[in-house]
ChimeraX commands (.cxc) that place a marker at each C-alpha (Angstrom):
marker #1 position 0.00,0.00,0.00 radius 0.5
marker #1 position 1.38,3.33,-1.00 radius 0.5
marker #1 position -0.34,6.45,0.15 radius 0.5
marker #1 position 0.05,9.75,-1.69 radius 0.5
marker #1 position 0.06,11.32,1.78 radius 0.5
marker #1 position 3.27,9.45,2.66 radius 0.5
marker #1 position 4.86,9.15,-0.79 radius 0.5
marker #1 position 4.39,12.04,-3.18 radius 0.5
marker #1 position 4.24,9.76,-6.24 radius 0.5
marker #1 position 1.76,7.35,-4.62 radius 0.5
marker #1 position -1.03,8.38,-6.95 radius 0.5
marker #1 position 0.96,6.99,-9.92 radius 0.5
marker #1 position 0.52,3.39,-8.76 radius 0.5
marker #1 position -2.47,1.16,-9.49 radius 0.5
marker #1 position -3.98,-1.37,-7.13 radius 0.5
marker #1 position -4.47,-4.89,-8.42 radius 0.5
marker #1 position -8.06,-6.05,-8.65 radius 0.5
marker #1 position -9.13,-8.57,-6.03 radius 0.5
marker #1 position -8.64,-11.99,-7.59 radius 0.5
marker #1 position -8.11,-14.82,-5.08 radius 0.5
marker #1 position -7.51,-17.31,-7.93 radius 0.5
marker #1 position -4.50,-15.43,-9.34 radius 0.5
marker #1 position -2.07,-16.36,-6.54 radius 0.5
marker #1 position -3.27,-19.97,-6.68 radius 0.5
marker #1 position -2.42,-20.08,-10.38 radius 0.5
marker #1 position 1.02,-18.59,-9.70 radius 0.5
marker #1 position 1.68,-21.15,-6.97 radius 0.5
marker #1 position 0.64,-23.99,-9.28 radius 0.5
marker #1 position 2.91,-22.61,-12.01 radius 0.5
marker #1 position 5.79,-22.53,-9.51 radius 0.5
marker #1 position 5.22,-26.19,-8.66 radius 0.5
marker #1 position 3.09,-25.79,-5.52 radius 0.5
marker #1 position -0.46,-26.62,-6.66 radius 0.5
marker #1 position -1.56,-27.26,-3.06 radius 0.5
marker #1 position 0.33,-24.32,-1.58 radius 0.5
marker #1 position 2.94,-24.73,1.15 radius 0.5
marker #1 position 3.36,-24.14,4.85 radius 0.5
marker #1 position 5.56,-21.50,6.42 radius 0.5
marker #1 position 6.56,-21.50,10.05 radius 0.5
marker #1 position 7.02,-18.19,11.79 radius 0.5
marker #1 position 8.61,-17.51,15.09 radius 0.5
marker #1 position 8.45,-14.23,16.91 radius 0.5
marker #1 position 10.32,-13.53,20.13 radius 0.5
marker #1 position 8.23,-12.34,23.03 radius 0.5
marker #1 position 8.98,-8.76,23.96 radius 0.5
marker #1 position 9.34,-8.23,27.69 radius 0.5
marker #1 position 6.91,-5.67,29.04 radius 0.5
marker link #1:1,2 radius 0.2
marker link #1:2,3 radius 0.2
marker link #1:3,4 radius 0.2
marker link #1:4,5 radius 0.2
marker link #1:5,6 radius 0.2
marker link #1:6,7 radius 0.2
marker link #1:7,8 radius 0.2
marker link #1:8,9 radius 0.2
marker link #1:9,10 radius 0.2
marker link #1:10,11 radius 0.2
marker link #1:11,12 radius 0.2
marker link #1:12,13 radius 0.2
marker link #1:13,14 radius 0.2
marker link #1:14,15 radius 0.2
marker link #1:15,16 radius 0.2
marker link #1:16,17 radius 0.2
marker link #1:17,18 radius 0.2
marker link #1:18,19 radius 0.2
marker link #1:19,20 radius 0.2
marker link #1:20,21 radius 0.2
marker link #1:21,22 radius 0.2
marker link #1:22,23 radius 0.2
marker link #1:23,24 radius 0.2
marker link #1:24,25 radius 0.2
marker link #1:25,26 radius 0.2
marker link #1:26,27 radius 0.2
marker link #1:27,28 radius 0.2
marker link #1:28,29 radius 0.2
marker link #1:29,30 radius 0.2
marker link #1:30,31 radius 0.2
marker link #1:31,32 radius 0.2
marker link #1:32,33 radius 0.2
marker link #1:33,34 radius 0.2
marker link #1:34,35 radius 0.2
marker link #1:35,36 radius 0.2
marker link #1:36,37 radius 0.2
marker link #1:37,38 radius 0.2
marker link #1:38,39 radius 0.2
marker link #1:39,40 radius 0.2
marker link #1:40,41 radius 0.2
marker link #1:41,42 radius 0.2
marker link #1:42,43 radius 0.2
marker link #1:43,44 radius 0.2
marker link #1:44,45 radius 0.2
marker link #1:45,46 radius 0.2
marker link #1:46,47 radius 0.2
view
């Protein structure tokens, strides 16, 4: 997301239309027709 309020050329960019099938097609093309799992770890910040 690029806001013209934060980036003076932000109004030159276009947003992609919502298409939930497009990333699925790209994943299949890349050899991951069923997607893949990603593990994420985040350290706890002491408060």
